[in-house]
N, C-alpha and C positions, 0 to 999 in steps of 0.2 A: 626592653620588655620581652617576656617569654612568648614564644610563638602562639601557645594556647591563649594566653591573655589577649594578645593581639587580635586573633580572630574572633574571640568572645566579645571584644570591644566593637568590632565591625558588625557583629551579629546584632548587637543592641542598637548601635548608632544608625546603621544603614537599613536593617530589615525590622528593627523594633522588636526583636525577641530577646527574652532573658536567657534562654537555654535551647539546646537541640534535642529532637526526639531521639528515641531509641534507634540506634543504627546509624542516624545522620552524623552523630559525633564520631563515630569509628571511621566513617567513610571520609569525612573532611579531614581528620587527622592523618589518615593513610595518604591521602592526596598531597597534603602539605609537608608530608614526610618524604615525598619523592616517589611514592609507590603508585603503580597502576591499581585500579580497584574495580570491582562490579558491585552495584547496589541492586538487590532484588527486593523492592518494597511494594506493598499493596497499592493500588490505585488511590490517589489523593493523599499520600502520606508524605509528601514533601521531598520527592527525588530531586527536583530542580534546585533546591537550595544546596544540594551536595556539590554542585559545580559553581553555582552563583557565588557562594561565599568564598571558596578558595581562590576562584578567579581574581578577586580583589587583591590577594596576596602574592599570586604568581608573578614572576618577572615579565612574562611575554603574554601573547595572545592566547585566549582559550577559544578553540574552534569547535563549535557545536553542530553535529549532524542531527537534523530533525526531519521526521518523515512526512510532516503535514504543515502546509502553510498556516493554517488555522492555529496549530499548536505554536508555531514560531511567533505569530503575531500576539497571542496571549502572554507569552513569556516575555517578549519585548516590551509590551505595554506595562507589565508588571516591573520590569527591570528599570525602564526609563522613569516610571512613577518613583522609584527609589534613588534616582539620581545615578544609576550605574551606566557607564559609557558602553552600550550594547547596540549592535546593529545587525541587519541581515542583508544579504544579496539574494534577491529572488525575482520572480517574473513580474511582480507588481511594481518595481522600481522603473523610473525613467532612466535613460542613458546618463543624464547629469547626476542623478541621485545615486546610481551605481558607481560612478566615477568618484564622487565625494566620499562614499563609504570606503573605497579602496584607498583613497588619500589618507583618510583618517586612520585606517588600519596600518598602512606603511609608516605613518607618523607615530605609531604607538599610542595614539589618543583612545582608540577603541580597544576595550579590554576583552569584549566577548563578541564573536562574530558567528552568527547562525545561517547555516545553508542546508539545502537538501543534498542528499547524497548524489543525485544526478549532476549537480553543479561540477562535481570532481571529474566528470566525463570530458569536460570542455578543456582542451589543452591550453587555451590562453588563460583560463582561471587557474589552472595548475601552475603555470608559469608565474602568474601574479602571487599565488599563495606560497610558492616555493621560496620567494624572495623575503618572506616574512618569518620571523622567529616565533615559534609556537610552543607554548609550555604544555598545553593539555588538549587532547582530542576527547571530546565527549560524544558518545553515541547513545541518543535517546531512542527508546523502543528497540533496544539492542538485540531483542530475540529475533529480529528481522534478519540477522546475519546467518542464523542456523536453518539449514534445510530440514532439521527436525522440529523446527518451531512451527507455530500455527500460521504465521503471517510472513513467511519467507519473502525477502525482496532481493532479487538477484544482485543488484548493484551494491548491496551491503557486503556481499562476499569479497568485494575488492578493497574494503577498508583497510585490512591489515597491510596490504601492498601500498596503499596510499600513505599509510602511517610511516612505513619505512622509507618510502621516496621523499616525504616531507621532513624526515628526521625529527619526529615528535617524540619526546622522551617518555611521556605518560599518557595513559588511556583510562577513562572512566566510562563503564557501561552501566546504562539505566534501564530497568525494565520492571514491570509489574507481573508479568506472566511468563515464567520460565520453569520447566521441569527440570529434574536433576540432570537429564541428558543434554538438554539446551544449555544449562548453566556450564556444564563441562566443556561443551562444544565452543561456546562463546570465550570461556576462559582460555582454552587451549589455542584458539586462533590468535588471541592477543597476548599470549604468554604471561597471563596473570596468575599469581601463586594462589593456591587454595585458601591460604589464610587471609587473602586480601578480598575474598568474596564475602559479602555482608548480605545475609537473608534475614530479614527482620520478622518474618512470620506473615502468613496469608490470612489468617483466621480474623473474621470480623464478627464481634460479639452482638453487634446491633442488627444483623441481617438475619431475617426469618426465611429459611429456605424451604420451599415446597415443591414436591413432584406430584402433579395431579394427573393420574392416567385417564385419558378419555379418547374415545373413538373420534375420527375426523369429523363426522356429522355432528357430534356433541360439542364441538369446540366453540361455536358461536354463544351458545347458551351458558357453557362453562366460564367463558371470558366475562360476559355480562355479570354473572353471579359473583366473580372474583372482584370485579371493580365495584359493584354495588354494595358489597360487604364492607369496603373499606370506608374510612371517614370521607365525606363528600368533598369533591373538588381538590383532591390532593394531587401533586405533580406526579404523573405516571407515564412510563415508556412501555408500549407494547411492540415487541420485536416480531417481524415476520420475515420470511425468506425471499418472497417475490414481490415486485413493484405492484402488480395488479392485486395481490392479496392485501397490500396496505391500503389501496384505495377501497376495496370491497369491505374490509373490517372497519375501517373509519366510518364509512357510510352507514354500515349495520348499526355501530354504537350511537352514531348521531341520531338514527331513526328511533332508538330506544331512549333517547333523552340524555344520552352521555355525550356531550359535545367532544368531538375527536377530530383530529387533522391528520392526513396522510402525509408522510416525508419519505422521498426516495430519490435516487440519482437520476430517475427519468423526468423529474420536474424541472421547470425553469429555475435557474440559479436564484433569481430574485424572489421566486415564490418559497424556495427553501429557506432563504435568509429570513424572509417575513415571518414564516412559521417558527423557525428557531428563535427569533428574537421575542416573539410572542410567548413562547414557552419559557424563555429565560426571565421575562418580566412577570410571569405569573397570569398573563391574559389568556393563554391556552393551557389547559391542565392535562390533557391526554394527547399524546403523540402516538401514531401507529407507524412504525418506521422499519425500513430495511437497515442493515448495519451501516449504511451511508450516514446515519445519525449517531453521534455519540463522541467521535474523536474530537477533542477540542472543547466539548460542552462541559463546562465547569459549573454546574448547578449543584449546590450543596444539599437542597431540601427535597430531592426526588425520593418520594415515599414508596413507590412500587415499580418494579421491573417485571414484566410479564412476558414470557416467550410463548407466543401463540403457535409458532412452528419451533421444531427442534433447532437449537444453535447448531453451528457447523462443527464444533469441538469443544471440549472442556475449556480450552484457552479462551475461545470466543465467549463461551458462557460466562466464565469468571470475569473477563473484561467488561461485559455487559451488566452483569449484576453489580460490579464494582462502581457503577455510576449511582447506585442508590445509597442514600444515608450517609453521605459524606460529611454531614454535620454531626455525626455520631448518634443521631436519634434513630429509634426503632423504624425499620423499613422492611417491606415484604417482597420477596422474590419468588415467583411462581412459574412453573413450566408446564404447559398442557401438552402431554406427552403420549405419543404412540409410535409404532414402528411403520406406519403407512407411508411416511415420507423418507424413509431411509434410503431407498433407491434414488430419490431426487438428489440427496446429499452426496451419495456415492458418484452420481452421474457428474456433479461439479468437478469431482476429482478426475474422473476417466477423461473428461473433456480437455484437460490440461496436459495430457500425455501425448507428445507428438509421435506419430508412426515412424518406424525405422526409415521408410523410404522418404518421408518428409524431411527427416534430419539429414539424410544423404543428399537430398535436393539443395539444402542450404549450404552443406559443406562443398558440393560440386560447383555452386555458384562462386564461393571463395576461391576454389581451385582454378576457376576460369579466368582469374585476375591476371593480366599480363605481368611478367616478372618486373619487379621494381616500382610497380604502380600502387596506389592505394585502392582499397576496396570501398566504394561509395554505395550506401544502401538506404532506401526508404523502407522503414520497417513495415509500413501498412501494405506496401506493394509486395515485400517479400513474404509477409504473413498470408496475403491472399494467394499468391502463386504457389507457395510450398505447403499450404493448408496447416499452418501452426498458429495458434492464438497468439496475440501479441505478448502477454506476459510469459508464456513458456518459451517464446522466441527470444525474449530478452534473457531469460535464464540460460538458453542454449548458447547464445553469444558470450555470456559471462563464463560458462564452462569452457568454451574455446579460448577466452582470454586467460583463464587460470591455467589452461594447458600450454600457454605460450604459443598458440597458434596466431592469434591476432592481437592488436593493441589498439585501443580507441585514441583517435587524434583530436577530433572535435566534431561538433554537429553545427548544421546551418539550414536555414530555410531556403529551399530550392527557388521558391517563386516569391517575388515581392511585387505589390501593386499599390498605387496610391491615387488619391484625387486631391485636387488643389483646393485649399481653403482660402488662399490668396492668389494673386497673379504671379506667373513665372518671372515676370519683370520685377516684381517686389522682392522675391527671393534673390535674384541675381543682384539687385542693388545693394544687398547686404554683404557683398564680398568684392574683392579686388584682385587683380593680377591672376596668378596661376589659379588661386582658389575659385575665382570667378570662371575661369575657363573649364575647370573641372565640373563645377555646378551645372554649367551650360551644357557640357557633355553628357551629364546624367540626364538631364531633361530631353536632349536630342535622342538618347538611346532608350527613351521610355515612351514608345508610341501610345496614343490615346484611342480608346474605343468607347465612344459615347462619354462616359464620366471618368472611368478608371484608366491610368497609365500603367502598363506593365513593363517592368525593367528587364531590358535585354542585356545581361551581363556580358555575354559573348561579343555583342557589337560594341560594348563600352570598352572591352579590353582591345579589341581589334582597332578601334578608332583613336583610343586615348591612352592605352596601356594602363587603364585604371584598374586595380585589383578589387576583388569582390569585397574585402573586408572594409576598404576605405569607403566604398559606395555605401555599404549597409550602415557604417558608422554615420555617414552624411545623412542618409534618410531617417535614421533614429533621431538625429539632431533636429532635422527639419520638423519631424513629428512633434518633438518636444517643444518646439517654438510655436506649435499650432499652425504652421504654414501648410501642412499636408495632413491627410488622414491615411495612415499607412496599414496595410494588411500584409501578412506573411503566411504561407502555408507549405505543406510538402516538406516536412522535416527530414533532412538527409544526415545519416551518421557516417563519418569517415573513419575507416580503420586502416592501419598499417598491417600487411600480412607478413608475419615473422617466419612461418613455416609453410610455404606454398606446397612443398612436396607432400605433407601430411594430409592435404586436401585433394590428392590425386590418386587415381589407380587403386591398387590394393590397400594402400595406406589410408585412403578415404574411406574404404569399406570397414576397416578395422576401427577407425576413429568414430564412424557413425555408430557401430555396435557398442562401443564404450560409452558414448553419450547417451544412447538409448537405455543402457542399463542403469545409468544414473537416474533417468527419468522413471524407470520402472521401480526403482528402490524408493524413490520419493512418492510414487503412487501408492506402494504398499504401506508406507508410513502414514499417509493421509487416510487411507481406508481403515487402517487399525485405530487411528484417531477417533473416527466416527463411532466404532464399536466400543472404544474405551468410555466415551460419553454415555452410551446407552448402558453400559455396565455401571457407571456411577449412578445414573437415575434409577437403577433397579437395586441398588445396594441395600443390604439389610444392617449395615452399620451407619453411625451417624454421618449425614451428608456433609456437615461442616468439616468434621474430622477427615473424612475421606477426601474431600476437596483440598484441604490444606496439605495432606500427605502428598497428593499429586504434585504440588508445588514445593516440595522439599521442606515444608514447615511440620517439624515433629513435636512442636509444643502446644498444638490445639488440644482442647479437652477431648477426651475419648467419647464423651456424650455432652453435646452442647445445650440440649434442652429447648432449642428453639428451630428444630427442623422437622419435616413430616416423619421421618424415621424415628427420631426421639419421641414423637407423639404417638408411635406405634403404627404408623401408616407406611408399610413397606410397599413401594410401587411394583406393580407387574404391568408392563406396558402392553396394551392391545397390539396384536400382530396385524400386518397388512392382510387384506382380504386375499384369500387364496386365488391365484390366477389360473386360468385353464391351461392346458397344454398349447404351446404356440403351434399354430397352423402353418405348416411349412408351405403350403400351396399359396397362402395369403402373403407369407413373408416374401416369397419369390416375386409374387405379382406386384407388391408395393416397392420392392427395391429396383425392379426393372426401370422405371422412368429415370431414377437417379443414375444408373449405370449408363443409360442411353444419352442422358444430357452430358455426362462426363466424357463420353466418347466423342461427341461432336466437338469438344474442346481439346481432344487429343489426350485426355486424362484417364488413367486407371484408378478405380476406387478400391482401396484396401479393405480387408475384413473389418478392421477396427473402424474405419470411416463409415461403412455401411452401419455397423452396430451403433455408433454415435447418432447417426441419422435416424434409425429406428427408435432410439431411446430419447429422441428430442433434444440432443445436445448440439447447440449451434456451434459451427466452426467456420473458418473462412470459406471452405468449400461449399457449405450449404448456402452461404450468401452469394457466392460466385455463380452458382447453378440455379439460384432461386428456389432451392430445394425445400425451403421452409413452408411453402405453399403446396407442396406435393402431399397427397393422401398418406404416404408412408412415414412422413416426419412425425416422430413422437408416438406412432402407432402402438409400440410396446414400451411406453414410458413407465409403466407400473411393474415391469419385469426386471429382475436383477440384470445388470449389464452382463456379467459372466454368462448367464443363461442365453441371453439373446445372442451373444458372440459365438457360443458353441453351436447354436442352430444356424447362424449364418455361415459358419465354417463348414458345417455338414451339407449345406445346399451347394456350396461351391466345389465340393469334392466329387 
């Protein structure tokens, strides 16, 4: 049978489809012909089928990198419902479940394995997966690999190297939001030919796009008007920037007779799940959410997406409006826009750029590792001590990996504690011989304080020569059996230092400057992204066409006829209220408590750190010094970051 006929038969028998959509067929045939490929398709247009279908015809395992547990679960449920042998290895599995998945992968029974990119940091997992023949590496949300993308994830940068190490012949990249620059970056990193990149078009004819200029104080009434204009009780998402705004806006809408629920990362997980489930079932029709809501939410009949606050970028905007009208029915996407919150968006960016001296502090710590030893680090401690937020700290470590300075080995929890659900004697009775002696040694080396036993790994090694991994495996097993309740904390990452000299002396100074320059370039890109979004919202050309062009879709109509510009409403965004001249005496006075608190800890506060404090940007330093409660924190939040930094610098001269 011809290969095409084979996959079409599988398409019908397994997936129940008579044919593939535009673009899907090209990607599927490229993969089955042995090519690497990239699929840039709009949200909800069937990217997953591009790997699920070929995987059933490829000789070995298809390994899928997915950025979110919720996305993995949805896709696994779908595949299992179709009888496809798919599995994941993730944090929700028990020890025995993980072991069974690994057995089935080794045996060739599992065709598709889904993992997070972080799983590849674990040396033991890398050893396991390197023993398995892999036909295809699939990277979902592949724009995360590009530093020019809107959702850069540092661990994604290492995927090309992992692909080489694991000897994977083909790669398939999937994303809905990639600019021409990001597409080129992704393609180059994985050596994909330009002709194997498939862009199906970004334009959605059923989305009515509106930019509604309004001042900050006009937003509550404008939002109510937009919602009340729409048919009653239609599924609606209102996006906001801050958690407290979500609570405030939901309360306001409810008070006006529009039942609404807030949704944000600060809520308890069970409350978020309850609200999301209610929205999916149609019991709740209006969600006021931060961007914590959306990934993995596949509800086809969302009729309206409203941005109460400006989105972070064009990419975020397109991803969020992409959740509307997936059933193809008409849906409205509106932005309540002004320039008053631009400083807030920019400050998110400035908060993620580490100071040069903070980068140097991290490199010095690596340089202090005794020759031949591994470097063990708790990221939360290093973040606090060096004043680098955790995400940029991870980015910094990846930059050092890519430069060949360090190499990740594995991660482990430093602290384990447990409480007994059954008696110690009951557990001991389950074992004989050496195993019983080992289990007895574990309990003896785990002193009890009221309820909880804390494991002393050092004592266990000294008394029984039991290594850490065997002990952790045993504790996991006890927990799986329900004999103990196990808790672990203080994640520790272990790295091999490959170039110790690069982290010492003059070399450390040069390396710090090079890394700092990478962060400054990234910062500039992110700030430009904010202003590109403002330019889009103030465009005098068709919004749909302009948006499609941004994502390399040159086939959208020049005039869609269903956007505010096509209706003759070119937006001019209200500017932020003009702020008065910064009072230098006030600035000096409110900085003083920060500088004094730092001095007591033996710390020197950089100009950049002072500026972040004054602009209300939380960093590990503000937490460490309890600076969030000081008068000066956020005192100049409405001023542009650059302007405040210039004044701080002038005060110090």
